[in-house]
C-alpha positions as CSV (number, residue, x, y, z in Angstrom):
1,M,14.9,-15.8,20.7
2,A,11.4,-15.5,18.9
3,K,8.9,-17.9,17.8
4,S,8.0,-17.4,14.3
5,I,5.0,-18.6,11.9
6,M,5.4,-17.9,8.3
7,V,1.8,-16.8,5.7
8,Q,2.2,-17.5,2.1
9,G,-0.1,-17.6,-0.4
10,T,-1.3,-19.7,-3.9
11,M,-0.7,-16.4,-5.6
12,S,-0.7,-12.6,-5.5
13,N,-3.8,-10.5,-3.8
14,V,-5.2,-14.0,-1.5
15,G,-4.9,-11.9,1.5
16,K,-2.0,-12.6,3.0
17,S,-0.8,-9.1,4.2
18,L,-4.3,-8.6,5.8
19,L,-4.3,-12.3,7.6
20,V,-0.5,-11.4,8.9
21,T,-2.2,-8.0,10.4
22,A,-4.4,-9.9,11.9
23,L,-2.0,-12.1,13.1
24,C,-0.3,-9.2,14.6
25,R,-3.2,-8.1,16.2
26,I,-4.0,-11.4,17.6
27,F,-0.9,-11.9,19.6
28,R,-0.8,-8.5,20.5
29,Q,-4.2,-8.8,22.3
30,D,-2.9,-12.2,23.4
31,G,0.2,-10.9,25.6
32,F,2.9,-11.6,22.9
33,S,5.0,-9.1,21.8
34,C,5.6,-9.6,17.6
35,V,6.6,-7.9,14.6
36,P,5.9,-8.7,11.1
37,F,8.6,-9.6,8.4
38,K,8.9,-9.4,4.8
39,S,12.0,-10.2,3.3
40,Q,11.5,-8.7,-0.5
41,N,8.0,-6.7,-0.8
42,M,7.4,-5.1,-4.2
43,A,4.8,-2.1,-4.0
44,L,4.3,1.6,-4.8
45,N,2.6,2.1,-2.0
46,S,5.6,3.0,1.0
47,H,6.1,4.0,4.5
48,V,8.6,6.6,5.7
49,T,9.7,5.0,9.2
50,V,11.2,6.0,12.5
51,E,14.8,5.8,11.0
52,G,13.6,8.2,8.0
53,G,13.8,4.9,5.3
54,E,11.1,3.5,3.4
55,I,9.0,0.2,3.4
56,G,6.2,-0.7,1.8
57,T,2.8,0.2,3.3
58,A,1.7,-3.5,4.2
59,Q,4.4,-3.8,7.1
60,A,4.0,-0.5,8.4
61,V,0.4,-1.2,8.9
62,Q,1.0,-4.9,10.2
63,A,3.5,-3.1,12.7
64,L,0.7,-0.5,14.1
65,S,-1.4,-3.6,14.2
66,A,1.2,-5.3,16.4
67,G,1.5,-1.6,18.4
68,V,5.2,-1.1,17.4
69,D,6.6,1.8,15.4
70,P,7.5,0.5,11.7
71,S,10.7,-0.1,11.0
72,V,13.1,-0.8,8.0
73,L,14.1,-3.9,9.9
74,M,10.4,-5.2,8.5
75,N,10.7,-5.2,5.5
76,P,14.7,-5.0,4.4
77,I,14.0,-5.2,0.4
78,L,11.3,-3.3,-1.2
79,L,11.1,-3.3,-5.0
80,K,9.4,-0.2,-6.9
81,P,8.3,-0.4,-10.1
82,T,9.5,2.3,-12.7
83,A,8.7,0.6,-15.8
84,D,7.6,-2.8,-16.8
85,S,10.7,-4.9,-16.5
86,C,12.5,-2.3,-14.1
87,S,12.2,-1.0,-10.3
88,Q,13.9,0.8,-7.9
89,V,15.8,-1.5,-5.5
90,I,15.5,0.2,-2.0
91,V,17.9,-1.6,0.3
92,G,17.8,-1.1,4.4
93,G,15.4,1.6,3.4
94,K,17.6,3.4,1.5
95,V,17.9,3.7,-2.5
96,L,20.4,1.2,-4.2
97,K,19.7,1.7,-7.5
98,N,17.1,0.8,-10.4
99,M,17.4,-2.7,-11.9
100,T,15.7,-4.7,-14.7
101,S,14.4,-7.9,-13.9
102,R,17.1,-10.1,-15.0
103,E,20.1,-7.7,-13.3
104,Y,18.1,-8.3,-9.8
105,F,17.3,-11.7,-10.2
106,G,20.7,-12.6,-11.1
107,C,21.6,-11.3,-7.8
108,R,19.0,-11.5,-5.4
109,S,20.8,-14.3,-3.4
110,D,24.1,-11.3,-2.7
111,F,20.9,-9.7,-0.5
112,I,20.5,-13.2,1.9
113,P,23.3,-11.1,4.5
114,V,20.7,-7.9,4.5
115,I,17.6,-10.0,5.3
116,M,19.1,-12.1,7.6
117,D,20.8,-9.4,9.8
118,A,17.3,-7.7,9.8
119,Y,15.0,-10.7,10.9
120,G,18.3,-11.5,13.4
121,E,17.7,-7.8,15.4
122,L,14.1,-8.5,15.0
123,D,14.7,-12.4,16.8
124,K,16.4,-10.8,19.4
125,N,13.5,-8.8,20.9
126,F,10.1,-10.2,20.1
127,D,8.1,-13.0,21.2
128,I,6.8,-14.0,18.2
129,I,7.4,-12.8,14.1
130,V,4.9,-13.3,11.7
131,I,6.4,-13.4,8.1
132,E,4.7,-13.2,5.1
133,G,5.9,-14.8,1.7
134,A,5.5,-13.1,-1.7
135,G,3.1,-14.1,-4.7
136,S,3.5,-17.6,-4.8
137,P,6.1,-20.8,-3.5
138,A,5.3,-22.4,-6.9
139,E,6.6,-20.2,-9.5
140,L,9.0,-23.0,-10.7
141,N,11.0,-20.8,-12.8
142,L,11.9,-18.3,-9.8
143,K,12.7,-20.7,-7.0
144,K,16.2,-20.9,-7.3
145,D,17.7,-18.1,-5.3
146,D,14.4,-17.7,-3.3
147,I,14.6,-15.1,-1.1
148,V,11.0,-14.3,0.1
149,N,9.0,-18.0,0.4
150,M,10.6,-21.4,1.0
151,G,14.0,-19.9,0.9
152,I,13.0,-18.1,3.7
153,A,11.4,-20.4,5.9
154,K,14.3,-22.7,5.5
155,L,16.6,-19.7,6.7
156,T,14.2,-18.5,9.5
157,N,13.1,-22.4,10.2
158,S,9.7,-21.3,10.1
159,P,6.4,-23.3,9.9
160,V,4.3,-22.0,7.3
161,L,0.5,-21.2,7.0
162,L,-0.5,-22.1,3.2
163,V,-3.3,-19.4,2.0
164,G,-6.4,-20.0,-0.8
165,D,-8.4,-17.4,-2.0
166,I,-11.8,-19.2,-2.5
167,D,-13.4,-15.9,-3.8
168,C,-11.6,-16.0,-6.8
169,G,-12.8,-19.6,-7.7
170,G,-10.5,-22.9,-8.0
171,V,-9.4,-22.6,-4.4
172,F,-8.9,-26.3,-4.0
173,A,-6.6,-26.3,-7.7
174,Q,-4.8,-23.4,-5.5
175,L,-4.0,-25.1,-2.5
176,L,-3.4,-28.9,-3.9
177,G,-1.4,-28.1,-6.7
178,T,0.7,-25.7,-5.1
179,L,1.6,-28.2,-2.4
180,D,2.1,-31.0,-5.4
181,L,4.5,-28.6,-7.1
182,L,6.6,-28.1,-4.0
183,E,10.1,-30.5,-3.1
184,K,9.4,-33.1,-0.6
185,Q,11.7,-31.1,1.6
186,E,9.5,-27.9,1.2
187,K,6.7,-29.8,1.8
188,E,7.6,-30.3,5.4
189,F,7.5,-26.4,5.9
190,V,3.5,-26.6,5.4
191,K,1.8,-27.5,8.4
192,A,-1.6,-26.4,7.8
193,L,-4.0,-24.2,5.1
194,V,-5.9,-21.9,4.9
195,V,-9.4,-20.9,3.0
196,N,-9.6,-17.3,2.7
197,K,-12.3,-14.8,1.9
198,F,-15.2,-17.2,1.7
199,R,-18.6,-15.8,1.1
200,G,-21.7,-17.6,2.5
201,D,-22.7,-20.5,4.8
202,R,-19.6,-22.0,6.2
203,R,-21.5,-25.3,6.3
204,L,-22.3,-25.2,2.6
205,F,-18.1,-25.8,2.6
206,S,-17.7,-28.4,5.7
207,E,-17.3,-31.2,2.5
208,G,-14.9,-29.1,0.9
209,V,-12.4,-28.8,4.3
210,K,-12.5,-32.5,4.2
211,I,-11.6,-33.2,1.1
212,L,-8.6,-30.9,1.2
213,E,-7.7,-32.3,4.3
214,E,-7.7,-36.0,3.1
215,K,-5.9,-35.0,0.0
216,S,-3.0,-32.7,0.9
217,N,-2.6,-34.8,4.7
218,R,-2.7,-31.3,6.4
219,P,-5.7,-29.9,8.7
220,V,-7.3,-26.7,7.4
221,L,-7.0,-23.9,10.3
222,G,-9.7,-21.7,9.1
223,V,-12.3,-20.7,7.0
224,V,-11.8,-17.3,6.8
225,P,-15.2,-15.4,5.7
226,Y,-14.7,-11.9,3.3
227,T,-14.1,-9.2,6.0
228,D,-15.6,-6.0,5.4
229,C,-12.9,-3.7,7.3
230,D,-11.4,-0.8,6.2
231,I,-7.3,-0.9,6.3
232,E,-4.8,0.5,4.2
233,S,-3.8,-1.5,1.2
234,E,-0.3,-1.3,-0.6
235,D,-1.4,-3.3,-4.0
236,S,-2.4,-1.0,-7.6
237,I,-5.1,-4.0,-7.7
238,S,-6.5,-3.1,-4.5
239,D,-10.7,-3.4,-4.6
240,R,-11.2,0.3,-4.3
241,L,-9.4,1.5,-7.0
242,E,-12.2,-0.3,-9.4
243,K,-14.9,1.2,-7.2
244,R,-16.0,3.8,-10.4
245,N,-19.5,3.8,-10.9
246,F,-21.1,5.2,-7.1
247,T,-21.5,9.1,-6.8
248,G,-21.7,10.9,-3.6
249,E,-23.3,13.9,-3.2
250,I,-19.7,15.4,-3.1
251,D,-17.7,13.8,-5.7
252,I,-13.9,13.4,-6.0
253,A,-12.0,11.8,-8.7
254,V,-8.4,10.5,-8.5
255,V,-7.0,10.0,-11.6
256,R,-5.5,6.6,-12.2
257,L,-2.3,6.7,-13.2
258,P,-0.8,3.9,-14.1
259,R,2.3,4.6,-11.8
260,I,0.0,5.7,-9.2
261,S,1.9,5.2,-6.0
262,N,0.5,6.0,-2.3
263,F,-3.4,6.4,-3.2
264,T,-4.2,6.0,0.4
265,D,-3.8,9.6,0.6
266,F,-7.3,9.6,-0.3
267,D,-8.8,7.1,2.0
268,V,-9.7,9.5,4.4
269,F,-12.6,11.1,2.2
270,T,-13.9,7.6,1.7
271,R,-15.0,7.7,5.6
272,Y,-17.7,10.3,4.9
273,E,-21.1,10.3,4.3
274,G,-22.0,11.3,1.0
275,V,-18.9,11.2,0.0
276,S,-17.2,9.2,-3.0
277,V,-13.8,8.5,-4.2
278,R,-13.7,7.4,-7.5
279,Y,-10.6,6.4,-9.5
280,V,-10.5,7.1,-13.2
281,R,-8.5,6.0,-15.8
282,N,-10.2,7.8,-18.9
283,C,-11.9,10.8,-20.1
284,R,-15.2,9.0,-20.4
285,E,-15.4,7.8,-16.3
286,F,-14.5,11.7,-15.3
287,G,-18.3,13.4,-15.9
288,R,-18.3,16.5,-13.9
289,P,-16.7,15.8,-10.2
290,D,-16.5,18.3,-7.3
291,M,-12.8,18.1,-7.1
292,I,-10.0,16.3,-9.0
293,F,-6.7,15.1,-7.2
294,I,-3.1,13.9,-9.3
295,P,-1.8,11.6,-7.0
296,G,1.6,10.3,-6.6
297,T,2.9,8.1,-9.0
298,K,7.0,6.1,-9.3
299,N,7.7,7.5,-13.4
300,T,6.1,11.0,-13.4
301,I,7.4,11.7,-17.1
302,S,5.7,8.6,-18.0
303,D,2.8,9.3,-16.4
304,M,2.7,12.6,-17.8
305,K,3.0,11.2,-21.2
306,W,0.1,9.2,-20.8
307,L,-2.1,12.1,-19.7
308,R,-1.5,14.0,-22.8
309,E,-2.1,11.0,-25.1
310,T,-5.1,9.6,-23.4
311,G,-6.5,13.3,-23.6
312,L,-6.8,13.0,-19.7
313,E,-4.8,16.4,-19.3
314,N,-7.0,18.7,-21.5
315,A,-10.2,16.9,-19.8
316,V,-8.4,18.2,-16.3
317,K,-7.9,21.3,-17.8
318,K,-10.7,21.8,-19.4
319,L,-12.6,21.0,-15.5
320,N,-10.4,23.5,-13.6
321,S,-11.5,26.1,-16.1
322,Q,-15.3,25.5,-15.3
323,G,-14.7,26.0,-11.5
324,V,-13.5,22.0,-10.6
325,P,-10.8,22.3,-7.9
326,V,-7.4,20.2,-8.6
327,F,-4.7,19.0,-6.0
328,G,-1.7,16.7,-6.7
329,I,0.3,15.6,-4.4
330,C,3.9,14.2,-4.7
331,G,4.2,13.6,-8.2
332,G,0.7,14.4,-9.2
333,Y,2.4,18.1,-7.6
334,Q,5.5,17.8,-9.7
335,I,3.0,17.2,-12.9
336,L,0.5,19.9,-12.1
337,G,4.2,22.5,-12.6
338,R,5.3,23.8,-16.0
339,K,8.2,21.5,-16.9
340,I,9.5,17.9,-15.0
341,S,13.2,17.0,-15.8
342,D,15.6,14.2,-15.2
343,P,19.1,14.9,-16.2
344,H,20.7,12.2,-14.0
345,G,17.6,9.0,-15.1
346,T,16.4,8.7,-11.8
347,E,13.3,7.2,-13.3
348,C,13.5,7.2,-17.1
349,G,15.4,10.2,-18.2
350,G,14.6,13.5,-20.4
351,E,11.9,16.1,-19.7
352,I,8.7,17.1,-20.5
353,S,6.3,20.0,-20.0
354,G,3.7,20.0,-17.0
355,M,0.1,20.8,-16.9
356,G,1.5,24.1,-16.6
357,L,-1.6,24.9,-14.2
358,L,1.1,25.7,-11.4
359,D,4.5,27.8,-12.1
360,G,6.6,25.2,-10.3
361,E,9.4,23.1,-12.1
362,T,10.9,19.9,-11.3
363,V,14.2,18.5,-11.3
364,L,14.6,14.8,-10.3
365,T,17.3,13.9,-8.7
366,S,19.3,11.0,-7.3
367,V,19.0,11.7,-3.9
368,K,15.2,10.8,-2.7
369,K,14.0,12.2,-0.1
370,T,12.4,10.4,3.2
371,S,11.0,12.1,6.1
372,H,8.2,12.7,8.4
373,A,6.7,16.0,7.9
374,N,4.7,18.0,10.3
375,G,3.9,21.8,9.7
376,K,0.7,23.7,8.6
377,F,-1.2,25.9,5.6
378,C,0.1,29.2,4.7
379,N,-2.6,31.8,4.6
380,I,-4.2,31.1,1.1
381,T,-6.4,32.9,-0.8
382,G,-8.6,31.4,-3.5
383,F,-10.2,28.3,-3.9
384,F,-8.3,26.4,-1.0
385,D,-8.5,29.6,1.7
386,C,-10.6,27.1,4.0
387,M,-7.2,25.3,4.7
388,S,-5.6,28.4,5.9
389,G,-3.8,27.6,9.1
390,A,-5.0,23.9,9.4
391,G,-2.4,21.5,11.0
392,F,-0.7,18.4,9.2
393,S,1.1,15.1,10.0
394,G,2.7,13.5,7.4
395,Y,5.4,12.5,4.8
396,E,7.5,12.9,2.0
397,I,8.7,10.2,-0.1
398,H,9.9,11.6,-3.6
399,A,13.3,12.5,-5.6
400,G,13.0,16.2,-7.0
401,E,13.0,19.2,-6.0
402,T,10.4,21.9,-7.4
403,S,10.9,25.7,-7.7
404,M,9.4,27.9,-5.4
405,T,6.9,30.6,-5.6
406,E,5.5,33.5,-3.9
407,N,2.0,31.6,-3.5
408,S,3.6,28.7,-1.0
409,L,1.2,26.6,0.4
410,T,2.4,25.3,3.7
411,T,5.4,25.5,5.8
412,C,7.0,22.2,4.2
413,G,6.4,24.1,0.5
414,G,3.9,23.4,-2.4
415,E,2.1,26.0,-4.0
416,Y,-1.4,27.7,-5.0
417,K,-3.0,29.4,-7.7
418,D,-6.2,30.1,-8.0
419,S,-8.1,26.7,-7.9
420,V,-5.1,24.8,-8.4
421,A,-2.8,23.6,-5.4
422,G,-0.6,20.7,-5.1
423,C,2.9,19.8,-2.3
424,Y,4.9,16.7,-1.1
425,V,3.0,15.5,2.0
426,H,1.3,12.5,2.3
427,G,-1.4,12.6,4.3
428,I,-2.1,16.0,4.3
429,F,-5.9,16.0,4.9
430,D,-5.3,13.5,7.2
431,D,-6.2,15.8,10.2
432,S,-8.4,18.5,8.0
433,A,-10.6,16.7,5.2
434,E,-13.4,18.6,7.1
435,K,-12.4,21.8,6.0
436,L,-12.3,21.0,2.4
437,L,-15.4,19.1,2.3
438,K,-17.3,21.9,3.8
439,K,-16.0,24.2,0.9
440,L,-16.9,21.7,-1.9
441,S,-20.4,21.1,-0.2
442,E,-21.1,25.5,0.0
443,K,-20.1,25.7,-3.8
444,K,-22.5,23.4,-4.5
445,G,-25.4,24.9,-2.4
446,L,-25.5,21.8,0.3
447,E,-25.8,21.7,4.5
448,M,-23.6,18.9,4.8
449,T,-22.9,18.0,8.5
450,F,-19.4,15.6,8.3
451,K,-18.3,13.9,11.3
452,K,-15.6,11.2,11.0
453,D,-13.9,9.3,13.7
454,D,-10.4,10.4,15.3
455,N,-8.2,8.7,12.6
456,K,-6.2,6.5,15.3
457,I,-9.8,5.2,17.0
458,Y,-10.7,4.5,13.4
459,R,-7.1,2.8,12.6
460,E,-7.2,0.3,15.7
461,T,-11.0,-0.3,15.8
462,Q,-10.5,-1.4,12.0
463,F,-7.4,-3.7,13.7
464,D,-9.8,-5.4,15.8
465,I,-12.7,-6.2,13.5
466,L,-10.1,-8.0,11.2
467,A,-8.7,-9.7,14.5
468,N,-12.2,-10.8,15.1
469,C,-12.9,-12.2,12.8
470,V,-9.8,-14.0,11.9
471,R,-9.7,-15.4,15.4
472,N,-13.5,-16.7,15.4
473,N,-12.7,-18.3,12.2
474,I,-9.7,-20.5,12.9
475,D,-8.3,-22.9,15.2
476,M,-6.3,-21.1,17.6
477,E,-5.5,-23.8,19.3
478,L,-3.8,-25.5,16.6
479,L,-2.5,-22.4,15.4
480,Y,-0.2,-21.9,18.8
481,K,1.0,-25.6,18.3
482,I,2.0,-24.8,15.3
483,I,4.1,-22.1,16.4
484,D,5.6,-23.8,19.7
485,K,6.4,-27.0,17.9
486,G,8.4,-24.9,14.8
487,V,9.6,-27.4,11.9
C-alpha cells in the first residue's frame, strides 16, 4: 500500500499544481516511486495518455516530473467547460456527456466508485501518491458530497498540506480563515501550512510564520519563493496569457479566444531569444505581428461568433492580405475553414461560416478523437514550404471531421493555402519551430541565430529547478514525518 500526502489550497491559482509537481520530483529524486492524483479537474488544456484517454495537462506534467507515463488513473474525472454553466464530463479518459453545473453537482457523488477504483490501482503500484485538491475546501455551499478536497482526504485517509498565496495578499486571512471554516474532523486532516509565491527577503516574514503557527496550532512547513521556471500550465488564467506588451524581433500573436484550450502549443516559441508570443484579445492589441496563430477552443462556433462580433476576424483577414501568415491548430483550424456545423449539439449546436481562409468544412461529431500523432509535413508550396518534410510527434483531441482538400499539410491531415495553414495536431512545432522562425526572420531581412535545448532535456531541467527550490524552502524532515504518520 502507498503512503499519501494531499495538497489543498485556500483558493484557485495558489500554486497547488506546481507544488505537487515539485513533490513528485523530490520523491523521485529520493528514490521513491510516486504518482500524482486529482480526482476531479476542470481544465481546457488536456493531454492524451498512453491508453488514448484524456486527462488534465497538470496531471500529465506531474506524472512526467515523477518519471512515469501519464494515465487516466491519475485524473479519473475531467470537466471541460463548453459554456459558462455547462461542461463536457470526461470519465476514465472518455467523454460521458455534456452536463450543466446543476446536473453535475446533483450526481457527482455517483462518481466516487470510479474515483476510488482509479486510486486503488495506483495504491497497489507506488510508494507515495501525491493528491491535489481543487479550489478551496471551505466553499461551504459546495461541500455536500465533495469529491475533490476533504471528501477525498477522508476517503483516502490522507494528511493535508494547506497552501496559501502570499503574492496576491491576505495570506493570513486565507490560511486562518480556511481553517476556521472547516469542520472539526476536517481540521484534523490538516497537518501543516505552506506559504507560497513569496517575493523578497524571507527573514522579513519570520514573525508572520510565528503568527500563523500560534493561531493555527500547526507548523508552517515552508515559505516557498516565487519560482522562475518554465513548466506547462493548464489554467486559462495562466500568467503567460497576460503578457501582451513585449514585442520581440520576431513577434507572434496568438488570438486569445474566450474558450481557448491547449495554448501550451505555443510555449516552444517562447524559448528562443528575440521571439515574443503575445496573446491578443482585441483589435487594438494586434499591432503588426510577424505571424498569427488561431489556437484550439472548446466551443468553436461560439468563438467564431466572438471573432466576428469583435472585429478580430476582419483584422486577421486584413493582416493576412498584407502578407502576415496565419496558422490554426485544432479548433483554430476549423475556424479558418469555410463552414462549421454542429448537427448533434456536441458543443452548442447550429452552424456558422468560418473565416474562409482555407477551403475545408467541418462537421462536429458526437465521438471525440483522442490519439497520439506521429508524421511529417507534406511537400508544401507557399509560405510554409520551409516545413516540407519536417517530422513531428504530437497528439489530437477533437470532436469533428474536416473535409480534405488537394493541399494536404501533413501525413496526418490538415490543409495549406498560400500563407494560411491548419491541422489538428497539438505540439506540431515542438521539434521544428526553428524552421518557421528562420523563415519569418528571412522575410523581415534579419539574420538571426536560433538555438534551443532538446525538449526533453529542457523539461527535465525545469523540473529540477522547481524541485530544488521547494526542497530548499520546506522542512523535508517534517514532511516525511507527516507522510509516515498519516492521519
